[in-house]
C-alpha positions as CSV (number, residue, x, y, z in Angstrom):
1,M,-5.7,11.7,3.6
2,G,-8.4,13.0,1.4
3,L,-8.9,11.2,-1.8
4,V,-10.2,13.0,-4.9
5,M,-11.5,11.3,-8.0
6,K,-9.6,12.4,-11.1
7,S,-11.2,12.8,-14.5
8,R,-9.9,11.1,-17.6
9,E,-8.7,14.5,-18.8
10,G,-6.2,14.5,-15.9
11,V,-4.7,11.2,-16.9
12,E,-1.8,12.6,-18.8
13,A,-1.0,15.3,-16.2
14,N,-0.8,12.7,-13.4
15,G,1.3,10.2,-15.2
16,L,-1.4,7.5,-15.8
17,G,-1.4,7.9,-19.5
18,D,1.4,5.4,-20.1
19,L,-0.1,3.0,-17.6
20,G,-3.4,3.2,-19.2
21,Q,-2.0,2.8,-22.7
22,R,0.1,-0.2,-21.6
23,I,-2.7,-2.1,-20.0
24,R,-5.3,-1.5,-22.7
25,Q,-2.8,-2.8,-25.3
26,R,-2.3,-6.0,-23.2
27,L,-5.9,-6.8,-22.6
28,E,-7.6,-9.2,-25.0
29,P,-11.3,-10.2,-25.1
30,G,-12.0,-13.6,-23.5
31,K,-12.4,-16.6,-25.8
32,G,-15.3,-19.0,-25.8
33,E,-19.0,-19.0,-26.0
34,R,-19.5,-16.5,-23.2
35,P,-16.2,-14.4,-23.0
36,G,-15.7,-12.5,-19.8
37,R,-13.9,-9.3,-19.1
38,P,-10.8,-8.8,-21.4
39,S,-7.6,-9.9,-19.7
40,D,-3.9,-10.3,-20.4
41,P,-3.5,-13.8,-21.8
42,T,-0.2,-14.1,-20.0
43,W,-1.9,-13.9,-16.7
44,K,-2.4,-17.5,-15.7
45,I,-2.5,-17.4,-11.9
46,Q,-5.4,-15.8,-10.0
47,R,-4.9,-15.1,-6.3
48,K,-6.7,-13.0,-3.7
49,L,-4.8,-9.9,-2.7
50,S,-5.4,-8.2,0.7
51,M,-5.1,-4.4,0.7
52,S,-6.2,-1.4,2.7
53,E,-9.4,0.4,1.7
54,E,-7.4,3.4,0.8
55,T,-5.3,1.4,-1.6
56,L,-8.5,0.0,-3.3
57,V,-9.9,3.5,-3.6
58,L,-6.7,4.6,-5.3
59,L,-6.8,1.6,-7.7
60,E,-10.5,2.4,-8.5
61,Q,-9.6,5.9,-9.3
62,A,-6.8,4.9,-11.6
63,A,-9.1,2.3,-13.3
64,V,-11.7,5.0,-14.0
65,A,-9.0,7.4,-15.2
66,V,-7.5,5.0,-17.7
67,S,-10.6,3.3,-18.9
68,T,-12.2,4.3,-22.2
69,D,-15.6,3.7,-23.7
70,E,-14.0,0.9,-25.8
71,R,-11.9,-0.7,-23.0
72,R,-12.9,-0.7,-19.4
73,V,-10.1,-1.4,-17.0
74,S,-10.7,-2.9,-13.5
75,P,-8.9,-1.9,-10.3
76,M,-7.4,-5.4,-10.1
77,Q,-6.0,-5.2,-13.6
78,I,-4.3,-2.0,-12.5
79,A,-2.9,-3.7,-9.5
80,A,-1.7,-6.7,-11.5
81,L,0.3,-4.3,-13.9
82,L,1.7,-2.4,-11.0
83,I,2.8,-5.6,-9.3
84,E,4.5,-6.9,-12.4
85,D,6.3,-3.5,-12.8
86,A,7.5,-3.7,-9.2
87,T,8.6,-7.3,-9.5
88,Q,10.6,-6.5,-12.6
89,G,12.5,-3.9,-10.7
90,L,13.0,-6.3,-7.8
91,A,14.4,-8.9,-10.2
92,K,16.9,-6.4,-11.5
93,Q,18.0,-5.6,-8.0
94,L,18.3,-9.3,-7.0
95,N,20.3,-10.0,-10.2
96,E,22.7,-7.0,-9.4
97,S,23.5,-8.4,-5.9
């Protein structure tokens, strides 16, 4: 499967506009003397996440596409939001059964 880097201009056309807006709204600058990368303050647990190289490339492309000059988004921040979206759907399915 060939992977092609999308430009920021293609974000709306490929459906990433909503994802980018949601993640940029959730990210807050770190606090303290040397704040790090902005993050969602509700994310309290950090874990390693194994994935294929192809998945990482797609996450990297999505991060570039939704980042702005004011707010850079990392591939793992995209992954975290996608996982949260998927688990909310899973929770709904589990509650329905």
